[in-house]
Residue, then its C-alpha position, 0 to 999 in steps of 0.5 A: x615404894x616403901x622399903x622392902x624391910x618396912x613391914x607394910x612391904x608385906x601388903x605391897x608385895x604379896x597381894x599383888x603377886x598372887x592375883x598375878x599383877x606385875x610387881x614395880x620397885x622403886x629405887x631410892x633415887x626415886x623415894x628421895x625425888x618427889x617429882x621424879x617419883x610421880x613421873x616414875x608412877x605415871x611412865x610406868x602406869x602404876x595402878x596401886x601402891x603404898x607410900x610411907x606418909x612422908x613420901x605421899x604428903x610430898x607427892x600430894x604437894x605436886x601437880x598431877x595431870x588429870x588423868x593417870x593410871x594410878x587408882x590409889x595410894x595407900x599410905x601409913x608409917x607416920x601420921x597423915x597431916x594433910x588432905x588431898x586436894x581436889x585435883x589429886x587424880x587418885x584416892x589416898x587411903x590411910x592406914x594406922x598400925x603398930x607392928x604389935x598388930x600385924x601391919x594394919x589396924x585401921x584404914x580409911x579413904x581420906x576425903x579430898x578438899x578438906x583444909x582444916x584438921x588432920x585426916x582420920x586413922x579411920x575405923x578398925x579392920x575386920x576382927x580387930x577392936x579400938x578402944x580409947x580409954x582413960x587411965x581408969x581403962x574407961x571409954x573417953x567421949x569423942x574428941x577427949x584424949x586418952x590411950x589407944x587399945x587395940x585387941x583382935x585375932x592379928x594382935x601379937x602375944x606377949x608384952x602384957x605383964x612383960x615389962x623386960x619386953x616392953x622395954x625393948 
């Protein structure tokens, strides 16, 4: 569902092709029409998909049949602000990751039926470390605001001590 220029397209396209799955590409007309997109996902018998967060949130507001072939939708690219309702027939996986960390840094299944708060960005994926630190680079207690620091094998080189690149 995401455009092919979006970095998440890498995880939406290549794993499925290497596993021998069929690949369906949505159109812009589908992406801007939630009802048509839902119907296309159902009629095409899509089993797994990625949807940018704003698109997923529109899909979550629609009525869905009790059963579909769709097992899960992965989302990312923006803050997920709502939980799926109990009658959504597929799982939602929320992912977070800045481009500097090769698409995905954290992920989690989003619980259904929660009515307060916002969904978590999850836990770090393999070979990734995530810390919330204060201005003195000390860990902050749970629930306290701080800055997110990421480390691990997938983190891009650069930016450290390179303010010229950071500005770009």
